[in-house]
C-alpha positions in Angstrom: -6.1 -19.7 6.2 -5.1 -20.2 10.0 -6.3 -24.0 10.1 -4.2 -24.6 6.8 -1.3 -23.2 8.3 -1.5 -25.2 11.3 -2.3 -28.4 9.5 0.7 -27.5 7.3 3.0 -27.1 10.8 2.2 -30.2 12.0 3.3 -31.9 8.8 6.6 -30.2 8.8 7.3 -31.0 12.3 7.1 -35.1 11.0 9.7 -34.4 7.9 13.2 -34.7 8.5 15.6 -31.5 9.4 16.8 -30.8 6.0 13.1 -30.6 4.6 11.9 -28.5 7.0 14.6 -26.1 6.2 14.3 -26.2 2.9 10.3 -25.4 3.2 10.8 -22.5 5.3 13.2 -21.4 3.0 11.2 -22.0 0.2 7.9 -20.1 2.1 10.6 -17.2 3.2 11.6 -16.4 -0.1 9.0 -17.4 -2.5 7.0 -14.8 -4.3 3.9 -17.4 -4.5 3.7 -17.9 -0.9 0.9 -16.4 1.0 2.1 -13.7 3.6 1.5 -16.2 6.4 3.6 -18.6 4.7 6.3 -16.3 4.2 6.2 -15.0 7.9 6.0 -18.3 9.3 9.3 -19.8 7.2 11.3 -16.4 7.9 10.3 -16.6 11.8 11.7 -20.3 11.9 14.9 -19.4 9.9 15.2 -16.4 12.0 14.5 -18.5 15.2 17.0 -21.4 14.2 20.4 -19.6 15.0 22.0 -21.1 11.9 21.9 -18.2 9.2 24.5 -16.2 8.2 24.8 -12.5 8.4 23.2 -11.8 4.6 20.8 -14.6 4.8 19.3 -13.3 8.2 19.1 -9.8 7.0 17.0 -11.4 3.8 14.7 -13.7 6.0 14.1 -10.2 8.0 13.6 -8.0 4.9 10.7 -10.4 3.2 9.2 -11.1 7.1 8.9 -7.0 6.6 7.6 -7.5 3.1 4.8 -9.7 4.4 3.8 -8.2 7.7 3.3 -4.5 5.5 0.9 -6.8 3.4 -1.2 -7.6 6.5 -0.8 -4.2 7.8 1.5 -4.7 10.4 3.2 -1.6 10.1 5.2 -1.6 13.4 6.3 -5.0 12.9 7.3 -4.4 9.2 9.2 -1.5 10.4 11.1 -3.2 13.0 11.9 -6.1 11.2 13.5 -3.8 7.8 15.4 -1.9 10.5 17.0 -5.2 11.8 17.7 -5.9 8.0 19.2 -2.3 7.4 21.3 -3.1 10.8 22.8 -6.6 9.4 23.1 -5.3 5.7 23.0 -1.6 5.7 23.9 -1.1 1.9 20.8 -3.2 0.9 18.9 -0.9 -1.0 15.3 -3.3 -0.8 15.4 -2.9 3.1 15.0 0.7 2.6 12.6 0.3 0.2 10.6 -2.1 2.2 10.9 0.4 5.4 9.9 3.2 3.2 6.6 1.3 2.2 6.0 0.9 6.1 6.5 4.5 7.1 4.0 5.9 4.1 1.4 3.2 4.6 1.7 4.3 8.7 1.3 7.8 7.7 4.7 8.8 8.5 5.5 10.6 5.0 8.7 12.3 6.0 10.1 9.0 7.4 9.6 7.3 4.2 11.0 9.9 1.6 14.3 9.7 3.8 14.6 6.0 3.3 13.1 6.2 -0.7 16.0 8.7 -0.9 18.7 6.3 1.0 17.4 3.5 -1.6 17.9 5.7 -4.8 21.4 6.9 -3.4 22.2 3.3 -2.7 20.9 2.0 -6.6 20.1 5.1 -8.7 18.1 2.9 -11.2 15.6 1.8 -8.7 12.5 2.8 -10.2 10.1 1.4 -7.8 11.9 3.9 -5.0 11.5 6.6 -7.6 8.1 6.2 -7.9 7.7 5.2 -4.2 8.9 8.8 -3.4 6.9 10.7 -5.9 3.5 8.9 -4.8 4.4 10.2 -1.0 4.8 14.0 -2.5 1.4 13.4 -3.9 -0.2 12.3 -0.7 1.6 15.3 0.6 0.2 17.7 -1.9 3.8 18.4 -3.2 3.1 17.7 -6.5 5.9 19.8 -8.0 8.4 17.9 -6.0 6.8 14.5 -7.0 6.5 15.0 -10.9 10.5 14.8 -11.5 10.7 11.5 -9.5 7.4 10.1 -11.1 8.7 10.6 -14.3 12.1 9.1 -13.8 10.0 6.4 -12.2 8.2 5.6 -15.5 11.8 6.2 -17.5 13.2 3.5 -15.5 10.1 1.3 -15.0 8.6 2.1 -18.4 6.1 -1.2 -18.2 5.2 -1.0 -14.5 1.5 0.3 -14.4 1.7 1.4 -10.7 4.5 3.7 -12.3 2.5 5.0 -15.0 -0.8 5.4 -12.8 1.5 7.3 -9.9 2.3 9.7 -12.9 -0.9 10.1 -14.0 -2.2 11.0 -10.8 0.3 13.8 -10.6 0.0 14.9 -13.9 -3.7 15.4 -13.0 -3.0 17.2 -10.0 -1.0 19.5 -12.0 -3.2 20.3 -14.6 -1.6 18.3 -17.7 -4.8 16.5 -18.0 -4.2 15.0 -21.6 -0.7 13.7 -19.9 -2.8 11.7 -17.3 -5.3 10.2 -19.4 -2.7 8.7 -21.4 -0.7 7.6 -18.7 -3.8 5.8 -17.0 -4.5 4.5 -20.5 -1.3 3.3 -20.8 -1.7 1.7 -17.3 -4.5 0.0 -18.2 -3.1 -1.7 -21.1 -0.6 -3.1 -19.1 -3.1 -4.1 -16.2 -6.8 -3.9 -17.7 -8.1 -4.5 -14.0 -5.8 -1.7 -12.3 -8.5 -0.1 -10.0 -6.6 3.1 -9.4 -5.8 3.8 -13.2 -9.7 3.4 -13.7 -10.7 5.9 -10.8 -8.4 8.1 -12.3 -10.2 8.2 -15.8 -13.5 8.9 -13.9 -12.2 11.6 -12.1 -11.2 13.2 -15.6 -14.7 12.6 -16.8 -13.2 9.5 -18.9 -15.1 6.2 -18.8 -12.4 3.7 -18.7 
């Protein structure tokens, strides 16, 4: 991937300025771009000095997401924090920083960010599901269950939300509900490994 990106960068330099900017913006914002492309595109936009406040916040937010995917948690946290400073009412930046805090094992900081994200957008299914998952990781499933149920209520077609609730149901002894959630998740995503593992732990063949 490194060689491909270097080649792309040389090709980009030969394009007119407007085309370079459009390619950078496409890489920074596109969900189909690789994480390396997103980081390269967002970095170029950030360093251009031409972005307005809202666009710059989005650039940092998108780069934070890709840094987190690459397990560069400190960089992800720093970028999400910059995005929040520029656009403090953007619920997504708190969710992104919460993800990085969680992946780094800073569970209480993650919960605080997910809580802020929910306060800014009360119908934020991902933040509810993510906060539930952190409570589960902390062994505080009684606190996580209402969040897990809210996450599924707001995002019933998301296999991740169902799997998180299934894990918590299993932890609190509601076996039948856990099995139902894992099976529902697998109907949505037949390759969802966590849902498969959840069934196996309960003695059920996926």
